[in-house]
Backbone as a chain_set.jsonl record, in Angstrom:
{"seq": "XXXXXXXXXXXXXXXXXXXXXXXXXXXXXXXXXXXXXXXXXXXXXXXXXXXXXXXXXXXXXXXXXXXXXXXXXXX", "coords": {"N": [[160.095, 142.767, 44.245], [160.829, 139.311, 44.482], [163.524, 137.402, 43.126], [163.815, 134.313, 41.202], [166.083, 132.942, 42.158], [166.462, 134.069, 44.701], [164.114, 133.231, 45.906], [164.512, 130.453, 45.886], [166.715, 130.334, 47.627], [165.526, 131.283, 49.979], [163.657, 129.24, 50.405], [165.388, 127.094, 50.881], [166.589, 127.964, 53.256], [164.326, 128.005, 54.904], [163.665, 125.271, 54.889], [165.892, 124.265, 56.262], [165.563, 125.549, 58.744], [163.144, 124.372, 59.536], [163.939, 121.671, 59.821], [165.697, 121.984, 61.967], [163.942, 122.831, 63.977], [162.336, 120.536, 64.211], [164.269, 118.736, 65.162], [164.968, 119.964, 67.59], [162.496, 119.782, 68.901], [162.281, 117.001, 69.148], [164.47, 116.513, 70.833], [163.601, 117.839, 73.143], [161.344, 116.296, 73.711], [162.557, 113.832, 74.317], [164.036, 114.568, 76.597], [161.946, 115.33, 78.334], [160.594, 112.891, 78.58], [162.57, 111.464, 79.916], [162.56, 112.691, 82.362], [160.059, 112.208, 83.397], [159.475, 109.616, 84.6], [157.757, 106.963, 85.87], [155.46, 105.562, 88.394], [155.986, 102.851, 88.615], [158.563, 102.514, 87.974], [161.869, 101.378, 88.521], [163.824, 102.17, 91.403], [166.611, 104.408, 91.488], [167.383, 104.228, 88.883], [169.051, 105.351, 85.961], [167.639, 107.137, 84.3], [167.13, 110.003, 83.696], [169.767, 110.858, 83.12], [170.406, 109.278, 80.911], [168.493, 110.205, 79.089], [169.301, 112.87, 78.819], [171.811, 112.494, 77.647], [171.06, 111.295, 75.222], [169.506, 113.363, 74.085], [171.505, 115.273, 73.766], [173.125, 113.954, 71.899], [171.343, 113.909, 69.731], [171.213, 116.656, 69.112], [173.889, 117.107, 68.452], [174.164, 115.416, 66.19], [172.476, 116.701, 64.419], [173.877, 118.94, 63.946], [173.463, 121.192, 65.453], [174.795, 121.861, 67.712], [178.247, 121.925, 68.769], [180.75, 119.414, 69.43], [181.376, 119.039, 72.85], [179.992, 121.313, 73.652], [177.575, 122.232, 76.008], [178.239, 120.218, 77.661], [179.009, 118.893, 80.841], [181.295, 117.734, 81.549], [184.886, 117.755, 81.684], [186.932, 118.225, 78.776]], "CA": [[159.728, 141.395, 43.944], [161.947, 138.383, 44.631], [163.939, 136.649, 41.937], [163.751, 132.862, 41.441], [167.232, 132.53, 42.976], [166.172, 134.487, 46.074], [163.05, 132.345, 46.399], [165.152, 129.164, 46.169], [167.527, 130.5, 48.835], [164.599, 131.366, 51.11], [163.106, 127.894, 50.618], [166.444, 126.288, 51.498], [166.712, 128.418, 54.64], [163.13, 127.544, 55.605], [163.82, 123.826, 55.078], [166.884, 124.089, 57.327], [164.932, 125.961, 60.009], [162.151, 123.353, 59.887], [164.674, 120.507, 60.32], [166.208, 122.334, 63.292], [162.809, 122.836, 64.912], [161.97, 119.131, 64.452], [165.306, 118.153, 66.014], [164.808, 120.532, 68.934], [161.281, 119.196, 69.484], [162.608, 115.625, 69.524], [165.345, 116.589, 72.009], [162.748, 118.195, 74.287], [160.52, 115.119, 74.004], [163.427, 112.86, 74.979], [164.317, 115.074, 77.942], [160.715, 115.244, 79.133], [160.381, 111.476, 78.872], [163.547, 111.053, 80.915], [162.237, 113.28, 83.66], [158.728, 111.79, 83.844], [159.583, 108.515, 85.54], [156.473, 106.514, 86.399], [155.457, 104.959, 89.728], [156.47, 101.469, 88.569], [159.974, 102.526, 87.573], [162.746, 100.974, 89.618], [164.574, 103.261, 92.021], [168.027, 104.524, 91.163], [167.624, 104.075, 87.443], [169.688, 106.546, 85.414], [166.817, 107.587, 83.167], [167.392, 111.398, 83.282], [171.094, 110.952, 82.517], [170.32, 108.677, 79.577], [167.718, 111.124, 78.252], [170.15, 114.032, 78.528], [172.841, 112.065, 76.699], [170.406, 111.098, 73.928], [169.162, 114.685, 73.556], [172.772, 115.881, 73.344], [173.514, 113.277, 70.659], [170.446, 114.395, 68.671], [171.642, 118.005, 68.74], [175.177, 116.962, 67.761], [173.938, 114.82, 64.872], [171.823, 117.693, 63.558], [174.779, 120.068, 63.75], [172.984, 122.364, 66.18], [175.849, 122.188, 68.672], [179.52, 121.265, 68.487], [181.207, 118.532, 70.503], [181.841, 119.767, 74.024], [179.001, 122.306, 74.073], [176.517, 121.706, 76.846], [178.746, 119.116, 78.465], [179.504, 119.252, 82.167], [182.547, 117.018, 81.753], [186.036, 118.361, 81.028], [187.308, 117.52, 77.553]], "C": [[160.971, 140.51, 43.994], [162.238, 137.668, 43.32], [163.824, 135.159, 42.242], [164.905, 132.36, 42.317], [166.988, 132.881, 44.439], [165.104, 133.587, 46.705], [163.634, 130.976, 46.747], [165.988, 129.232, 47.44], [166.647, 130.563, 50.079], [163.988, 130.002, 51.432], [164.131, 126.994, 51.308], [166.623, 126.664, 52.965], [165.525, 127.95, 55.479], [163.208, 126.047, 55.877], [164.791, 123.535, 56.217], [166.275, 124.439, 58.68], [163.908, 124.923, 60.462], [162.825, 122.095, 60.42], [165.195, 120.774, 61.735], [165.09, 122.307, 64.33], [162.378, 121.403, 65.223], [162.982, 118.459, 65.376], [165.188, 118.664, 67.435], [163.582, 119.95, 69.633], [161.548, 117.765, 69.934], [163.505, 115.607, 70.76], [164.544, 116.928, 73.257], [161.875, 117.011, 74.69], [161.324, 114.068, 74.76], [163.732, 113.292, 76.413], [163.099, 114.954, 78.855], [160.431, 113.796, 79.517], [161.338, 110.971, 79.934], [163.247, 111.578, 82.295], [160.913, 112.779, 84.232], [158.775, 110.675, 84.869], [158.269, 108.114, 86.187], [156.596, 105.843, 87.761], [155.996, 103.526, 89.747], [157.948, 101.383, 88.185], [160.846, 102.182, 88.773], [163.586, 102.157, 90.113], [166.029, 103.233, 91.582], [168.359, 104.373, 89.698], [168.112, 105.395, 86.865], [168.931, 107.085, 84.208], [167.08, 109.038, 82.765], [168.751, 111.565, 82.598], [171.098, 110.395, 81.1], [169.581, 109.614, 78.617], [168.551, 112.338, 77.872], [171.215, 113.672, 77.508], [172.239, 111.898, 75.299], [170.032, 112.433, 73.292], [170.406, 115.391, 73.039], [173.239, 115.268, 72.028], [172.642, 113.706, 69.486], [170.888, 115.771, 68.17], [172.978, 117.979, 68.013], [174.977, 116.459, 66.33], [173.308, 115.806, 63.901], [172.715, 118.894, 63.29], [174.345, 121.331, 64.464], [173.939, 122.793, 67.286], [177.115, 121.468, 68.234], [179.877, 120.382, 69.677], [181.763, 119.376, 71.642], [180.874, 120.822, 74.505], [177.928, 121.625, 74.904], [176.967, 120.564, 77.731], [179.265, 119.638, 79.793], [180.864, 118.645, 82.427], [183.695, 117.751, 81.08], [186.418, 117.545, 79.808], [188.752, 117.087, 77.587]], "O": [[162.051, 140.935, 43.584], [161.344, 137.373, 42.527], [163.745, 134.772, 43.408], [164.718, 131.452, 43.127], [167.276, 132.076, 45.324], [165.185, 133.232, 47.881], [163.294, 130.401, 47.781], [165.977, 128.298, 48.242], [166.974, 129.974, 51.11], [163.822, 129.653, 52.6], [163.787, 126.227, 52.208], [166.789, 125.792, 53.818], [165.695, 127.546, 56.629], [162.858, 125.596, 56.967], [164.538, 122.658, 57.043], [166.453, 123.704, 59.651], [163.818, 124.628, 61.654], [162.334, 121.502, 61.381], [165.141, 119.896, 62.596], [165.282, 121.81, 65.44], [162.086, 121.085, 66.376], [162.603, 117.702, 66.27], [165.295, 117.889, 68.386], [163.63, 119.657, 70.827], [161.083, 117.36, 71.0], [163.318, 114.77, 71.643], [164.788, 116.358, 74.321], [161.689, 116.752, 75.878], [160.836, 113.482, 75.726], [163.691, 112.476, 77.334], [163.212, 114.529, 80.004], [160.068, 113.514, 80.658], [160.965, 110.141, 80.764], [163.638, 110.973, 83.293], [160.672, 112.912, 85.432], [158.154, 110.795, 85.925], [157.724, 108.877, 86.986], [157.704, 105.583, 88.231], [156.418, 103.043, 90.797], [158.507, 100.29, 88.088], [160.597, 102.632, 89.891], [163.995, 103.02, 89.337], [166.601, 102.171, 91.337], [169.533, 104.393, 89.326], [167.621, 106.455, 87.253], [169.542, 107.448, 83.203], [167.245, 109.298, 81.573], [168.881, 112.31, 81.626], [171.713, 110.966, 80.2], [169.995, 109.791, 77.471], [168.511, 112.786, 76.726], [171.495, 114.455, 76.601], [172.842, 112.312, 74.308], [170.22, 112.619, 72.09], [170.367, 116.035, 71.99], [173.698, 115.985, 71.138], [173.135, 113.852, 68.368], [170.933, 116.021, 66.965], [173.185, 118.738, 67.066], [175.545, 117.003, 65.383], [173.573, 115.757, 62.699], [172.361, 119.769, 62.5], [174.801, 122.425, 64.129], [173.904, 123.935, 67.743], [177.071, 120.53, 67.438], [179.376, 120.574, 70.785], [182.527, 120.315, 71.417], [180.927, 121.201, 75.675], [177.432, 120.56, 74.537], [176.164, 120.0, 78.474], [179.886, 120.7, 79.855], [181.523, 118.99, 83.408], [183.506, 118.318, 80.004], [186.254, 116.325, 79.792], [189.237, 116.478, 76.633]]}, "num_chains": 1, "name": "protein.A"}
């Protein structure tokens, strides 16, 4: 049987995992939106690049990656 301290630790870990899943879902939504591009969208617009940058910023802000991870640019 779990002690109250163990239960609290498990709840904290679950809360953290749930926040990470929400952040990952938002990053995927942003990426998908950037790739969709509708028929009325102007040509040459940098929508995928903007979406990728925003998704990267979401992951950074949530602490899921460190600066420089996932970047194609030299630091």
